[in-house]
VEXSEMI-815133 format. One line per field, with one value per atom (N, C-alpha, C): x, y, z; residue in one letter; residue number from 1; atom name. Coordinates in steps of 0.02 Angstrom, whole numbers. Layout:
<pts>
c1 <- X;...
c2 <- Y;...
c3 <- Z;...
residu <- a;...
num <- NUM;...
atome <- CA;...
</pts>
This chain:
<pts>
c1 <- 5977;5942;5937;5964;5952;6028;6077;6144;6108;6114;6072;6013;5966;5932;5975;5997;5996;6066;6110;6144;6103;6082;6013;5981;5959;5956;5988;6048;6091;6129;6118;6141;6112;6071;6039;6103;6084;6114;6197;6195;6279;6276;6261;6238;6192;6202;6129;6129;6064;6094;6079;6128;6149;6103;6039;6025;6056;6061;6075;6022;6066;6029;6052;6019;6053;6034;6063;6033;6033;6010;5996;5970;5987;5962;5950;5903;5893;5850;5845;5781;5796;5849;5862;5846;5881;5832;5776;5731;5663;5626;5642;5604;5633;5667;5700;5641;5577;5551;5585;5560;5574;5661;5702;5764;5791;5753;5740;5698;5643;5606;5684;5712;5757;5801;5824;5904;5842;5788;5789;5766;5774;5754;5831;5879;5943;5980;5964;5967;5916;5879;5836;5854;5875;5931;5992;5984;6080;6061;6005;5977;5958;5915;5902;5982;6026;6097;6134;6121;6151;6114;6058;6001;6037;6061;6111;6145;6157;6224;6205;6126;6096;6048;6033;5998;6052;6136;6193;6190;6181;6267;6211;6151;6091;6023;6034;5977;6017;5962;5983;5996;6010;6024;6083;6161;6196;6208;6165;6177;6140;6109;6060;6103;6120;6156;6213;6263;6338;6288;6263;6236;6218;6164;6160;6210;6266;6325;6353;6343;6403;6361;6288;6265;6267;6260;6285;6376;6404;6463;6465;6469;6450;6395;6348;6335;6364;6446;6451;6422;6340;6346;6357;6408;6425;6382;6339;6296;6234;6217;6164;6146;6084;6032;6059;6050;6098;6079;6129;6144;6090;6048;6008;5939;5927;5859;5867;5959;5988;5966;5984;5972;5920;5863;5818;5785;5789;5744;5779;5836;5868;5829;5814;5794;5719;5674;5614;5617;5654;5665;5708;5732;5753;5681;5650;5563;5558;5525;5502;5518;5582;5617;5612;5622;5640;5546;5505;5439;5434;5450;5440;5467;5489;5537;5522;5509;5494;5448;5377;5307;5308;5364;5399;5423;5440;5493;5427;5390;5332;5296;5247;5209;5236;5303;5326;5364;5393;5419;5411;5374;5358;5284;5238;5169;5164;5206;5206;5236;5281;5342;5297;5266;5201;5162;5150;5045;5077;5153;5136;5154;5153;5161;5218;5295;5331;5397;5456;5506;5571;5583;5629;5685;5724;5749;5739;5657;5624;5602;5590;5589;5647;5707;5769;5777;5782;5789;5733;5672;5633;5620;5675;5676;5734;5771;5860;5850;5772;5761;5757;5724;5688;5739;5797;5825;5907;5898;5965;5945;5890;5862;5881;5877;5872;5943;6003;6059;6089;6112;6114;6113;6030;6009;6059;6093;6133;6210;6231;6282;6316;6382;6430;6467;6472;6510;6600;6607;6687;6694;6630;6662;6626;6601;6601;6653;6688;6741;6817;6797;6889;6866;6798;6805;6816;6828;6845;6915;6921;6998;7074;7010;7031;7037;6969;6970;6985;6996;7050;6971;6913;6883;6867;6832;6819;6762;6764;6731;6639;6570;6515;6495;6468;6454;6373;6343;6275;6256;6209;6208;6165;6140;6121;6196;6256;6318;6358;6314;6343;6352;6385;6374;6354;6310;6260;6335;6367;6435;6437;6467;6496;6472;6413;6352;6345;6359;6335;6392;6448;6513;6516;6523;6535;6470;6397;6349;6333;6379;6429;6466;6506;6541;6535;6481;6434;6406;6385;6346;6373;6462;6482;6508;6522;6546;6477;6435;6356;6369;6329;6359;6410;6475;6537;6468;6483;6496;6411;6377;6289;6335;6386;6405;6451;6519;6511;6489;6419;6400;6337;6331;6273;6357;6410;6476;6471;6469;6497;6440;6372;6357;6375;6389;6388;6460;6514;6587;6599;6582;6562;6549;6471;6448;6514;6530;6621;6656;6672;6743;6709;6626;6633;6611;6584;6589;6694;6694;6793;6822;6791;6824;6809;6741;6713;6746;6761;6833;6871;6896;6945;6974;6923;6920;6879;6865;6828;6917;6946;7003;6981;6936;6903;6951;6994;7060;7045;7027;7031;6960;6895;6823;6845;6844;6823;6754;6786;6727;6663;6684;6638;6593;6608;6533;6501;6523;6506;6442;6480;6431;6401;6385;6352;6272;6249;6179;6173;6200;6190;6199;6220;6210;6108;6106;6040;5999;5996;5952;5923;6003;5989;5967;5983;5969;5869;5858;5787;5772;5780;5765;5718;5789;5771;5748;5694;5655;5723;5776;5829;5798;5756;5773;5720;5661;5616;5662;5725;5751;5782;5808;5852;5868;5790;5751;5716;5712;5650;5717;5772;5833;5894;5864;5889;5855;5775;5740;5715;5746;5727;5795;5860;5904;5909;5850;5834;5796;5758;5728;5701
c2 <- 4075;4007;4007;4040;4003;3989;4008;3947;3866;3847;3800;3755;3767;3775;3749;3788;3786;3728;3706;3634;3631;3620;3524;3528;3570;3548;3532;3567;3526;3463;3458;3382;3319;3324;3261;3265;3339;3312;3308;3325;3305;3250;3166;3112;3095;3099;3082;2973;2952;2900;2862;2837;2808;2734;2750;2702;2630;2605;2523;2485;2433;2406;2313;2278;2195;2174;2100;2046;1996;1946;1868;1834;1778;1716;1637;1648;1592;1544;1526;1464;1413;1385;1354;1283;1267;1201;1203;1240;1245;1240;1294;1285;1321;1271;1255;1251;1289;1308;1372;1419;1477;1469;1454;1428;1465;1394;1361;1450;1507;1535;1609;1603;1661;1630;1573;1554;1596;1567;1595;1658;1687;1753;1795;1750;1779;1780;1727;1687;1760;1763;1776;1844;1902;1980;1954;1881;1880;1871;1877;1836;1896;1943;2035;2060;2054;2087;2100;2009;2033;2006;2014;2035;2050;2112;2134;2086;2064;2034;1953;1941;1879;1897;1947;1986;2008;2022;2017;1980;1900;1852;1788;1787;1731;1712;1799;1841;1826;1845;1911;1970;2015;2049;2087;2029;2044;2054;2023;2019;2090;2104;2156;2217;2250;2320;2313;2245;2244;2269;2238;2283;2320;2360;2421;2494;2502;2504;2515;2450;2429;2468;2477;2521;2587;2634;2683;2710;2659;2669;2688;2635;2621;2704;2719;2793;2837;2830;2902;2946;2918;2949;2913;2929;2876;2898;2967;2989;2986;2976;2966;2898;2852;2893;2869;2905;2902;2812;2822;2759;2735;2777;2733;2717;2779;2743;2683;2646;2598;2566;2549;2489;2487;2540;2532;2482;2485;2461;2384;2393;2321;2269;2277;2276;2261;2309;2302;2237;2231;2178;2105;2125;2049;2021;2061;2018;1998;2017;1989;1914;1906;1884;1831;1841;1811;1767;1782;1799;1697;1675;1586;1566;1571;1569;1584;1640;1673;1642;1612;1603;1530;1481;1410;1448;1468;1483;1484;1532;1546;1478;1458;1391;1346;1329;1265;1271;1337;1342;1362;1458;1508;1494;1474;1458;1422;1366;1290;1319;1367;1386;1402;1443;1499;1454;1416;1385;1338;1331;1297;1199;1185;1114;1102;1147;1105;1132;1109;1160;1186;1249;1298;1264;1205;1180;1146;1127;1076;1146;1207;1245;1310;1306;1317;1249;1202;1122;1147;1169;1164;1227;1305;1338;1336;1318;1323;1291;1223;1180;1233;1302;1316;1356;1392;1446;1399;1351;1311;1285;1260;1270;1297;1367;1425;1419;1426;1446;1379;1324;1288;1311;1315;1314;1402;1439;1483;1491;1422;1417;1364;1386;1320;1291;1222;1185;1190;1222;1241;1313;1331;1405;1343;1290;1239;1253;1193;1152;1190;1268;1298;1324;1315;1360;1286;1196;1137;1121;1167;1143;1207;1251;1279;1265;1219;1232;1150;1138;1057;980;1013;967;907;859;831;824;809;819;813;836;786;732;727;640;689;712;765;796;839;940;929;838;879;907;852;867;896;941;1012;1052;1102;1155;1204;1230;1300;1355;1366;1402;1425;1345;1347;1348;1347;1344;1426;1473;1533;1552;1536;1579;1537;1502;1482;1517;1543;1563;1642;1670;1710;1757;1720;1717;1703;1677;1652;1687;1724;1775;1834;1854;1892;1900;1814;1828;1835;1818;1820;1906;1958;2017;2045;1998;2041;2025;1969;1958;2021;2003;2042;2116;2152;2206;2223;2168;2184;2160;2148;2156;2223;2239;2319;2359;2374;2391;2433;2349;2360;2418;2423;2481;2533;2555;2630;2628;2573;2594;2624;2577;2587;2663;2686;2754;2776;2772;2839;2839;2768;2774;2800;2796;2842;2902;2933;3026;3019;2984;3026;3019;2982;2961;3033;3079;3131;3149;3169;3225;3224;3174;3179;3203;3179;3198;3289;3296;3388;3399;3385;3441;3487;3438;3433;3401;3389;3362;3392;3452;3468;3449;3440;3449;3361;3345;3271;3244;3192;3148;3128;3123;3095;3144;3195;3229;3252;3248;3254;3178;3119;3071;3053;3088;3096;3089;3143;3156;3103;3073;3025;2965;2959;2890;2877;2943;2953;2944;2987;2963;2891;2867;2799;2740;2765;2698;2736;2801;2823;2783;2773;2750;2701;2651;2562;2551;2599;2571;2538;2581;2534;2519;2524;2513;2450;2467;2404;2333;2377;2298;2256;2318;2305;2261;2279;2239;2161;2189;2111;2067;2072;2041;2024;2041;2034;1977;1980;1925;1887;1853;1841;1795;1828;1753;1721;1733;1686;1634;1652;1613;1521
c3 <- 8356;8369;8282;8237;8165;8150;8179;8184;8159;8232;8263;8203;8169;8133;8061;8083;7983;7975;8046;8071;8036;8091;8084;8043;7977;7923;7874;7892;7840;7857;7905;7933;7909;7867;7835;7767;7720;7678;7683;7732;7720;7718;7760;7748;7693;7620;7583;7576;7557;7585;7500;7466;7416;7405;7346;7313;7298;7314;7265;7263;7218;7182;7166;7202;7174;7162;7167;7106;7131;7128;7193;7151;7179;7112;7164;7196;7259;7243;7297;7296;7233;7227;7195;7177;7251;7287;7301;7323;7340;7274;7251;7172;7131;7086;7011;6951;6973;6911;6901;6964;6976;6916;6940;6925;6851;6826;6772;6700;6743;6707;6721;6757;6783;6730;6704;6644;6598;6583;6483;6471;6543;6524;6527;6563;6527;6486;6465;6367;6347;6343;6309;6288;6334;6348;6325;6325;6272;6203;6188;6120;6096;6126;6094;6103;6152;6106;6057;6026;5989;5921;5931;5882;5836;5810;5771;5730;5767;5733;5716;5716;5685;5627;5633;5575;5522;5535;5500;5439;5504;5484;5459;5471;5470;5391;5374;5377;5309;5247;5143;5156;5239;5233;5191;5235;5186;5133;5102;5023;5005;5028;5008;5031;5082;5109;5048;5047;4987;4938;4889;4813;4853;4885;4879;4871;4940;4907;4852;4839;4764;4695;4722;4641;4685;4734;4765;4714;4733;4719;4634;4622;4562;4492;4563;4500;4517;4562;4605;4644;4657;4743;4797;4827;4895;4921;4939;4984;5000;4896;4898;4859;4902;4949;5025;5085;5129;5164;5208;5249;5259;5322;5360;5322;5232;5211;5164;5146;5121;5169;5230;5300;5305;5318;5319;5235;5202;5160;5142;5179;5169;5221;5266;5331;5334;5277;5268;5185;5166;5098;5133;5172;5219;5291;5291;5328;5279;5200;5164;5129;5134;5100;5169;5217;5256;5295;5271;5281;5289;5252;5254;5308;5327;5376;5456;5458;5490;5518;5486;5508;5511;5483;5507;5595;5583;5651;5702;5659;5722;5757;5702;5715;5731;5707;5744;5820;5849;5887;5938;5924;5969;5976;5940;5994;6000;6008;6045;6103;6120;6199;6210;6195;6230;6275;6219;6233;6292;6303;6362;6331;6266;6247;6233;6221;6205;6261;6287;6328;6289;6329;6290;6249;6280;6229;6194;6177;6097;6039;6088;6057;5997;6033;6010;5961;5967;5930;5856;5882;5804;5769;5821;5806;5742;5749;5732;5632;5656;5573;5501;5495;5471;5442;5492;5491;5447;5470;5448;5386;5357;5295;5246;5273;5232;5227;5276;5250;5213;5224;5179;5100;5083;5046;4996;5029;5000;5020;5033;5073;5006;4982;4940;5008;4965;5002;5021;4964;4993;5030;5065;5078;5182;5170;5215;5271;5185;5226;5230;5205;5251;5315;5349;5433;5446;5396;5447;5447;5394;5376;5470;5437;5499;5561;5592;5673;5690;5596;5633;5645;5633;5650;5570;5624;5570;5545;5439;5413;5440;5423;5440;5404;5400;5345;5294;5354;5322;5352;5321;5383;5451;5474;5531;5586;5543;5583;5590;5557;5525;5609;5619;5691;5644;5680;5678;5706;5706;5704;5647;5623;5555;5530;5524;5469;5445;5494;5509;5453;5509;5442;5392;5361;5285;5265;5275;5245;5238;5289;5290;5220;5217;5181;5100;5097;5047;5016;5065;5043;5029;5045;5020;4985;4949;4885;4828;4851;4818;4802;4834;4840;4817;4807;4775;4697;4683;4608;4582;4608;4589;4586;4645;4613;4564;4525;4469;4416;4404;4344;4372;4406;4412;4394;4400;4403;4301;4268;4179;4147;4156;4112;4127;4213;4240;4226;4201;4200;4085;4081;4003;3981;4034;4019;4070;4074;4095;4034;4050;3974;3916;3877;3851;3872;3901;3939;3928;3960;3928;3869;3842;3775;3725;3746;3707;3730;3801;3811;3813;3795;3754;3688;3661;3584;3576;3617;3603;3622;3683;3730;3793;3843;3856;3913;3928;3953;4035;4057;4132;4155;4121;4127;4157;4246;4273;4229;4193;4170;4206;4272;4309;4346;4339;4317;4290;4227;4168;4135;4189;4186;4220;4306;4334;4314;4287;4264;4209;4208;4117;4152;4203;4250;4284;4330;4331;4305;4234;4190;4171;4150;4137;4190;4234;4307;4309;4280;4300;4244;4177;4121;4126;4162;4126;4234;4264;4309;4365;4359;4409;4497;4521;4587;4580;4547;4524;4502;4457;4440;4500;4500;4575;4610;4641;4703;4674;4612;4619;4571;4567;4552;4615;4658;4716;4757;4752;4785;4746;4704;4659;4655;4664;4670;4754;4797;4846;4850;4811;4778;4760
residu <- m;m;m;l;l;l;l;l;l;p;p;p;a;a;a;l;l;l;a;a;a;q;q;q;a;a;a;a;a;a;a;a;a;p;p;p;a;a;a;a;a;a;n;n;n;p;p;p;s;s;s;v;v;v;p;p;p;t;t;t;l;l;l;t;t;t;m;m;m;q;q;q;l;l;l;s;s;s;g;g;g;g;g;g;q;q;q;s;s;s;e;e;e;p;p;p;a;a;a;k;k;k;v;v;v;s;s;s;v;v;v;a;a;a;l;l;l;e;e;e;l;l;l;m;m;m;f;f;f;l;l;l;f;f;f;t;t;t;v;v;v;l;l;l;t;t;t;l;l;l;a;a;a;p;p;p;s;s;s;i;i;i;v;v;v;l;l;l;t;t;t;m;m;m;t;t;t;s;s;s;f;f;f;t;t;t;r;r;r;i;i;i;i;i;i;i;i;i;v;v;v;f;f;f;h;h;h;f;f;f;l;l;l;r;r;r;q;q;q;a;a;a;m;m;m;g;g;g;t;t;t;p;p;p;q;q;q;m;m;m;p;p;p;p;p;p;n;n;n;q;q;q;i;i;i;l;l;l;a;a;a;s;s;s;l;l;l;a;a;a;l;l;l;f;f;f;m;m;m;t;t;t;i;i;i;i;i;i;i;i;i;m;m;m;g;g;g;p;p;p;v;v;v;i;i;i;r;r;r;q;q;q;v;v;v;n;n;n;q;q;q;e;e;e;a;a;a;l;l;l;q;q;q;p;p;p;y;y;y;l;l;l;e;e;e;e;e;e;k;k;k;i;i;i;g;g;g;f;f;f;k;k;k;d;d;d;a;a;a;l;l;l;d;d;d;k;k;k;a;a;a;q;q;q;v;v;v;p;p;p;i;i;i;r;r;r;a;a;a;f;f;f;m;m;m;f;f;f;k;k;k;h;h;h;t;t;t;r;r;r;e;e;e;k;k;k;d;d;d;l;l;l;s;s;s;i;i;i;f;f;f;y;y;y;s;s;s;i;i;i;s;s;s;k;k;k;e;e;e;d;d;d;r;r;r;p;p;p;q;q;q;n;n;n;k;k;k;e;e;e;q;q;q;v;v;v;s;s;s;t;t;t;i;i;i;m;m;m;l;l;l;v;v;v;a;a;a;a;a;a;y;y;y;t;t;t;i;i;i;s;s;s;e;e;e;l;l;l;k;k;k;t;t;t;g;g;g;f;f;f;s;s;s;i;i;i;g;g;g;f;f;f;l;l;l;i;i;i;y;y;y;i;i;i;p;p;p;f;f;f;l;l;l;i;i;i;l;l;l;d;d;d;m;m;m;v;v;v;v;v;v;a;a;a;s;s;s;i;i;i;l;l;l;l;l;l;s;s;s;m;m;m;g;g;g;m;m;m;m;m;m;m;m;m;l;l;l;p;p;p;p;p;p;a;a;a;m;m;m;v;v;v;a;a;a;l;l;l;p;p;p;f;f;f;k;k;k;i;i;i;l;l;l;l;l;l;f;f;f;i;i;i;l;l;l;v;v;v;d;d;d;g;g;g;w;w;w;s;s;s;l;l;l;l;l;l;i;i;i;g;g;g;s;s;s;i;i;i;v;v;v;n;n;n;s;s;s;f;f;f;a;a;a
num <- 1;1;1;2;2;2;3;3;3;4;4;4;5;5;5;6;6;6;7;7;7;8;8;8;9;9;9;10;10;10;11;11;11;12;12;12;13;13;13;14;14;14;15;15;15;16;16;16;17;17;17;18;18;18;19;19;19;20;20;20;21;21;21;22;22;22;23;23;23;24;24;24;25;25;25;26;26;26;27;27;27;28;28;28;29;29;29;30;30;30;31;31;31;32;32;32;33;33;33;34;34;34;35;35;35;36;36;36;37;37;37;38;38;38;39;39;39;40;40;40;41;41;41;42;42;42;43;43;43;44;44;44;45;45;45;46;46;46;47;47;47;48;48;48;49;49;49;50;50;50;51;51;51;52;52;52;53;53;53;54;54;54;55;55;55;56;56;56;57;57;57;58;58;58;59;59;59;60;60;60;61;61;61;62;62;62;63;63;63;64;64;64;65;65;65;66;66;66;67;67;67;68;68;68;69;69;69;70;70;70;71;71;71;72;72;72;73;73;73;74;74;74;75;75;75;76;76;76;77;77;77;78;78;78;79;79;79;80;80;80;81;81;81;82;82;82;83;83;83;84;84;84;85;85;85;86;86;86;87;87;87;88;88;88;89;89;89;90;90;90;91;91;91;92;92;92;93;93;93;94;94;94;95;95;95;96;96;96;97;97;97;98;98;98;99;99;99;100;100;100;101;101;101;102;102;102;103;103;103;104;104;104;105;105;105;106;106;106;107;107;107;108;108;108;109;109;109;110;110;110;111;111;111;112;112;112;113;113;113;114;114;114;115;115;115;116;116;116;117;117;117;118;118;118;119;119;119;120;120;120;121;121;121;122;122;122;123;123;123;124;124;124;125;125;125;126;126;126;127;127;127;128;128;128;129;129;129;130;130;130;131;131;131;132;132;132;133;133;133;134;134;134;135;135;135;136;136;136;137;137;137;138;138;138;139;139;139;140;140;140;141;141;141;142;142;142;143;143;143;144;144;144;145;145;145;146;146;146;147;147;147;148;148;148;149;149;149;150;150;150;151;151;151;152;152;152;153;153;153;154;154;154;155;155;155;156;156;156;157;157;157;158;158;158;159;159;159;160;160;160;161;161;161;162;162;162;163;163;163;164;164;164;165;165;165;166;166;166;167;167;167;168;168;168;169;169;169;170;170;170;171;171;171;172;172;172;173;173;173;174;174;174;175;175;175;176;176;176;177;177;177;178;178;178;179;179;179;180;180;180;181;181;181;182;182;182;183;183;183;184;184;184;185;185;185;186;186;186;187;187;187;188;188;188;189;189;189;190;190;190;191;191;191;192;192;192;193;193;193;194;194;194;195;195;195;196;196;196;197;197;197;198;198;198;199;199;199;200;200;200;201;201;201;202;202;202;203;203;203;204;204;204;205;205;205;206;206;206;207;207;207;208;208;208;209;209;209;210;210;210;211;211;211;212;212;212;213;213;213;214;214;214;215;215;215;216;216;216;217;217;217;218;218;218;219;219;219;220;220;220;221;221;221;222;222;222;223;223;223;224;224;224;225;225;225;226;226;226;227;227;227;228;228;228;229;229;229;230;230;230;231;231;231;232;232;232;233;233;233;234;234;234;235;235;235;236;236;236;237;237;237;238;238;238;239;239;239;240;240;240;241;241;241
atome <- N;CA;C;N;CA;C;N;CA;C;N;CA;C;N;CA;C;N;CA;C;N;CA;C;N;CA;C;N;CA;C;N;CA;C;N;CA;C;N;CA;C;N;CA;C;N;CA;C;N;CA;C;N;CA;C;N;CA;C;N;CA;C;N;CA;C;N;CA;C;N;CA;C;N;CA;C;N;CA;C;N;CA;C;N;CA;C;N;CA;C;N;CA;C;N;CA;C;N;CA;C;N;CA;C;N;CA;C;N;CA;C;N;CA;C;N;CA;C;N;CA;C;N;CA;C;N;CA;C;N;CA;C;N;CA;C;N;CA;C;N;CA;C;N;CA;C;N;CA;C;N;CA;C;N;CA;C;N;CA;C;N;CA;C;N;CA;C;N;CA;C;N;CA;C;N;CA;C;N;CA;C;N;CA;C;N;CA;C;N;CA;C;N;CA;C;N;CA;C;N;CA;C;N;CA;C;N;CA;C;N;CA;C;N;CA;C;N;CA;C;N;CA;C;N;CA;C;N;CA;C;N;CA;C;N;CA;C;N;CA;C;N;CA;C;N;CA;C;N;CA;C;N;CA;C;N;CA;C;N;CA;C;N;CA;C;N;CA;C;N;CA;C;N;CA;C;N;CA;C;N;CA;C;N;CA;C;N;CA;C;N;CA;C;N;CA;C;N;CA;C;N;CA;C;N;CA;C;N;CA;C;N;CA;C;N;CA;C;N;CA;C;N;CA;C;N;CA;C;N;CA;C;N;CA;C;N;CA;C;N;CA;C;N;CA;C;N;CA;C;N;CA;C;N;CA;C;N;CA;C;N;CA;C;N;CA;C;N;CA;C;N;CA;C;N;CA;C;N;CA;C;N;CA;C;N;CA;C;N;CA;C;N;CA;C;N;CA;C;N;CA;C;N;CA;C;N;CA;C;N;CA;C;N;CA;C;N;CA;C;N;CA;C;N;CA;C;N;CA;C;N;CA;C;N;CA;C;N;CA;C;N;CA;C;N;CA;C;N;CA;C;N;CA;C;N;CA;C;N;CA;C;N;CA;C;N;CA;C;N;CA;C;N;CA;C;N;CA;C;N;CA;C;N;CA;C;N;CA;C;N;CA;C;N;CA;C;N;CA;C;N;CA;C;N;CA;C;N;CA;C;N;CA;C;N;CA;C;N;CA;C;N;CA;C;N;CA;C;N;CA;C;N;CA;C;N;CA;C;N;CA;C;N;CA;C;N;CA;C;N;CA;C;N;CA;C;N;CA;C;N;CA;C;N;CA;C;N;CA;C;N;CA;C;N;CA;C;N;CA;C;N;CA;C;N;CA;C;N;CA;C;N;CA;C;N;CA;C;N;CA;C;N;CA;C;N;CA;C;N;CA;C;N;CA;C;N;CA;C;N;CA;C;N;CA;C;N;CA;C;N;CA;C;N;CA;C;N;CA;C;N;CA;C;N;CA;C;N;CA;C;N;CA;C;N;CA;C;N;CA;C;N;CA;C;N;CA;C;N;CA;C;N;CA;C;N;CA;C;N;CA;C;N;CA;C;N;CA;C;N;CA;C;N;CA;C;N;CA;C;N;CA;C;N;CA;C;N;CA;C;N;CA;C;N;CA;C;N;CA;C;N;CA;C;N;CA;C;N;CA;C;N;CA;C;N;CA;C;N;CA;C;N;CA;C;N;CA;C;N;CA;C;N;CA;C;N;CA;C;N;CA;C;N;CA;C;N;CA;C;N;CA;C;N;CA;C;N;CA;C;N;CA;C;N;CA;C;N;CA;C;N;CA;C;N;CA;C;N;CA;C;N;CA;C;N;CA;C;N;CA;C;N;CA;C;N;CA;C;N;CA;C;N;CA;C;N;CA;C;N;CA;C;N;CA;C;N;CA;C;N;CA;C
</pts>
């Protein structure tokens, strides 16, 4: 009696039902509105997936994070502040710098679309206007011409003919160059301090003592005395004005 009961109880467990997930898009001919909404949702998910890349290449984040890393290397503290702190500060600074652009996108594109005053395509076109204007303001014409030379495309006659992909690529190169230029200026005072400390140690015969170790507290003291963080952040923000 016991063995048949155990066999009967174990029978359903031997063939467990596996849950399945199916995705189906139907009703395209009878209900095109639903298909349009589904395609818009797919596009929205794609944008959310690419959001980190968009933040890195179409905003002020690139220049800020490059300057922060140059500062950290120039001071001789490659692990301090931590990467998470610098990335968070750069992200908040990006939100502040891009505030006017974000507000314009919200007023002219997002809110009218949510209120169903304009269509999805019109909202995208209106959202690109302030973003493109911001990128054009900080993009060098030489960097833009490089990508047109690479792609062998016809040169645009005006800004409206410049494709967004070309503009984003040129803007990224321009931001890299600007960030490296600011980083070079940051390096100069700390490099001079390193040279002074190395000369003093050499004149005192302390050749076995690493100059970087001795110069580190003086670099930190110099940065504190000049209120370095406020000065640096203010300079970065003003560079986008």
